C-alpha positions as a printed NumPy array, in Angstrom:
array([[ 13.76 ,  10.592,   9.715],
       [ 17.061,  13.119,   9.912],
       [ 19.117,  10.304,   9.902],
       [ 17.531,   7.979,   6.653],
       [ 18.027,  11.793,   4.599],
       [ 21.788,  12.026,   6.026],
       [ 22.136,   7.845,   5.14 ],
       [ 20.457,   8.355,   1.853],
       [ 22.98 ,  11.412,   0.871],
       [ 26.144,   9.121,   2.029],
       [ 25.12 ,   6.535,   0.102],
       [ 24.8  ,   8.254,  -3.309],
       [ 28.013,  10.477,  -2.86 ],
       [ 29.805,   6.97 ,  -2.271],
       [ 28.27 ,   4.807,  -5.139],
       [ 28.71 ,   8.074,  -7.738],
       [ 32.346,   7.272,  -8.621],
       [ 31.913,   3.711,  -8.798],
       [ 29.697,   4.157, -11.649],
       [ 30.945,   3.413, -15.507],
       [ 29.366,   2.643, -18.454],
       [ 28.533,  -0.671, -20.071],
       [ 26.416,  -3.421, -19.268],
       [ 25.929,  -5.372, -16.641],
       [ 27.37 ,  -3.745, -13.362],
       [ 24.372,  -3.2  , -11.525],
       [ 21.605,  -5.49 , -10.249],
       [ 18.331,  -5.252,  -8.191],
       [ 17.014,  -8.204,  -5.878],
       [ 14.288,  -8.901,  -3.445],
       [ 14.755, -11.51 ,  -0.451],
       [ 12.169, -14.397,  -0.994],
       [ 12.431, -15.674,   2.203],
       [ 11.933, -12.493,   3.881],
       [  8.43 , -12.254,   2.892],
       [  7.633, -15.416,   4.789],
       [  8.497, -13.88 ,   7.843],
       [  5.463, -11.923,   8.286],
       [  5.498, -10.392,   5.268],
       [  9.033,  -8.334,   4.986],
       [  8.884,  -6.205,   2.097],
       [ 12.691,  -5.596,   0.61 ],
       [ 14.871,  -5.139,  -2.223],
       [ 18.422,  -4.299,  -2.709],
       [ 20.457,  -2.252,  -5.201],
       [ 24.314,  -3.547,  -6.134],
       [ 27.118,  -2.255,  -8.429],
       [ 29.682,  -3.413,  -9.611],
       [ 32.604,  -1.681,  -8.835],
       [ 35.357,  -3.63 ,  -9.759],
       [ 35.635,  -6.95 , -11.364],
       [ 35.796,  -8.628,  -7.822],
       [ 33.83 ,  -6.51 ,  -5.851],
       [ 29.992,  -4.562,  -5.564],
       [ 28.351,  -1.997,  -3.543],
       [ 25.242,  -2.728,  -1.484],
       [ 22.478,  -0.931,  -0.622],
       [ 19.427,  -2.591,   0.936],
       [ 16.129,  -1.769,   3.057],
       [ 13.271,  -4.109,   4.598],
       [ 10.305,  -3.304,   5.631],
       [  7.355,  -4.356,   7.163],
       [  4.482,  -2.536,   8.656],
       [  2.113,  -5.801,   9.334],
       [  0.437,  -7.31 ,  12.486],
       [ -1.633,  -9.972,  12.565],
       [ -4.52 , -10.891,  14.628],
       [ -4.692,  -6.779,  16.057],
       [ -6.632,  -5.809,  18.777],
       [ -6.172,  -9.895,  20.604],
       [ -3.299,  -9.88 ,  22.278],
       [ -3.374, -13.382,  22.48 ],
       [ -2.58 , -13.874,  19.557],
       [ -1.427, -10.694,  18.203],
       [  2.189, -11.311,  16.081],
       [  4.46 ,  -8.754,  14.477],
       [  6.982,  -8.343,  13.265],
       [  6.838,  -4.323,  12.356],
       [ 10.195,  -2.948,  10.723],
       [ 12.887,  -0.307,   9.088],
       [ 16.302,  -1.615,   8.375],
       [ 18.673,   0.13 ,   6.139],
       [ 21.687,  -1.493,   5.324],
       [ 24.816,  -0.551,   3.246],
       [ 28.076,  -2.652,   2.064],
       [ 30.058,  -4.389,  -0.038],
       [ 30.642,  -7.803,  -1.56 ],
       [ 33.227, -10.122,  -2.614],
       [ 33.028, -12.171,  -5.139],
       [ 36.556, -14.166,  -6.035],
       [ 35.691, -15.323,  -9.71 ],
       [ 33.407, -12.243, -11.058],
       [ 31.13 , -10.241, -10.023],
       [ 27.541, -11.253,  -9.385],
       [ 28.108, -15.249, -10.104],
       [ 29.312, -17.714,  -7.73 ],
       [ 30.249, -17.824,  -4.372],
       [ 30.605, -14.061,  -2.145],
       [ 31.198, -12.811,   0.675],
       [ 29.473,  -9.818,   2.323],
       [ 30.148,  -7.014,   4.899],
       [ 27.165,  -4.268,   5.918],
       [ 26.401,  -1.824,   8.251],
       [ 22.803,  -1.838,   9.636],
       [ 20.257,   0.843,  11.269],
       [ 17.199,  -1.076,  12.082],
       [ 14.083,   0.24 ,  14.12 ],
       [ 11.563,  -2.589,  14.796],
       [  8.713,  -4.088,  17.107],
       [  8.788,  -7.356,  16.963],
       [  6.514, -10.253,  19.21 ],
       [  3.539, -12.946,  19.663],
       [  5.688, -14.669,  17.654],
       [  6.808, -17.152,  20.363],
       [  5.539, -15.932,  23.189],
       [  2.881, -12.687,  23.991],
       [  6.371, -10.783,  24.972],
       [  6.912,  -7.652,  22.796],
       [ 10.426,  -5.873,  22.421],
       [ 10.844,  -2.591,  20.371],
       [ 13.89 ,  -0.55 ,  19.668],
       [ 16.74 ,   0.568,  17.276],
       [ 19.707,  -1.949,  16.494],
       [ 22.71 ,  -0.844,  15.109],
       [ 25.735,  -2.426,  13.96 ],
       [ 28.106,  -4.97 ,  10.812],
       [ 26.812,  -7.523,   9.712],
       [ 28.83 , -10.37 ,   7.659],
       [ 27.675, -12.947,   5.071],
       [ 28.308, -15.57 ,   2.374],
       [ 26.495, -17.329,   0.138],
       [ 26.2  , -18.756,  -3.941],
       [ 24.725, -17.132,  -6.62 ],
       [ 23.65 , -19.499,  -9.316],
       [ 23.192, -17.717, -13.071],
       [ 19.926, -19.069, -14.103],
       [ 20.174, -16.481, -16.922],
       [ 22.144, -13.32 , -18.547],
       [ 19.914, -11.635, -16.684],
       [ 18.465, -13.755, -14.261],
       [ 20.21 , -14.913, -10.514],
       [ 19.245, -16.912,  -7.432],
       [ 21.155, -15.97 ,  -4.142],
       [ 21.948, -18.408,  -1.628],
       [ 23.32 , -17.584,   1.922],
       [ 23.27 , -16.587,   5.18 ],
       [ 24.271, -13.884,   7.237],
       [ 24.999, -12.911,  10.835],
       [ 25.054,  -9.139,  12.654],
       [ 26.039,  -7.711,  15.35 ],
       [ 26.239,  -3.963,  17.392],
       [ 24.44 ,  -2.191,  19.955],
       [ 20.406,  -2.331,  20.611],
       [ 18.509,   0.207,  22.884],
       [ 15.122,  -1.745,  23.629],
       [ 11.728,  -1.866,  25.964],
       [  9.911,  -5.155,  26.012],
       [  6.539,  -5.427,  27.244],
       [  4.739,  -8.096,  28.326],
       [  2.122,  -8.283,  25.324],
       [  1.544,  -6.365,  22.304],
       [ -0.967,  -4.293,  23.11 ],
       [ -1.276,  -4.263,  27.458],
       [  1.773,  -1.406,  27.781],
       [  3.304,  -3.638,  31.067],
       [  6.994,  -2.639,  30.87 ],
       [  8.665,  -5.461,  31.653],
       [ 12.542,  -4.151,  30.955],
       [ 13.953,  -1.578,  28.662],
       [ 17.851,  -1.085,  28.074],
       [ 20.502,  -1.068,  26.015],
       [ 22.339,  -4.444,  25.348],
       [ 25.269,  -5.841,  22.63 ],
       [ 24.02 ,  -8.576,  20.396],
       [ 24.849, -11.284,  18.395],
       [ 21.768, -12.187,  15.859],
       [ 21.087, -13.749,  12.53 ],
       [ 21.111, -11.626,  10.08 ],
       [ 18.814, -13.548,   7.171],
       [ 18.683, -16.185,   5.595],
       [ 18.895, -15.169,   1.854],
       [ 17.14 , -16.852,  -0.911],
       [ 17.034, -14.27 ,  -3.192],
       [ 15.596, -13.663,  -7.088],
       [ 17.696, -10.682,  -8.882],
       [ 17.707,  -9.091, -12.07 ],
       [ 21.149,  -8.412, -13.418],
       [ 21.401,  -5.263, -16.119]])
């Protein structure tokens, strides 16, 4: 919890100097594709720092387990993910193509989706992504994109979601898909 508080303070200090008056400087979005992954709740806040740059902070949260108690059918993608980064917009902020870079932390417990094996742990790393933002209205955008992230994983793997039989544990480097972006964004 101390990490989350420190993270929030650093993010606030980073965003504070970039606020300026005027319209169309801030956006809030949610990635609809994340809800399809066992109900992962998510939100992202972006702020225009310059014509081609925006600062971004986001969070994902999933507390759900499905078929809980039945070790053969239990599925979960429980996680808390915090990310902060920036986007480069070649044309103009909040419209057209974009490229992103983020620093991320994830605490996770995932399993039962493709096999009964379950993993839990903490991941630290950086993410790169790209996409396109289509303006539906002056205040509403639709974002499409893909991203990958790499970093360090401290993990424990169990034989099934409820049995508690440890199969593997350790630390390793990873490269994973970060997200598929299909987001609705409100710009104000």
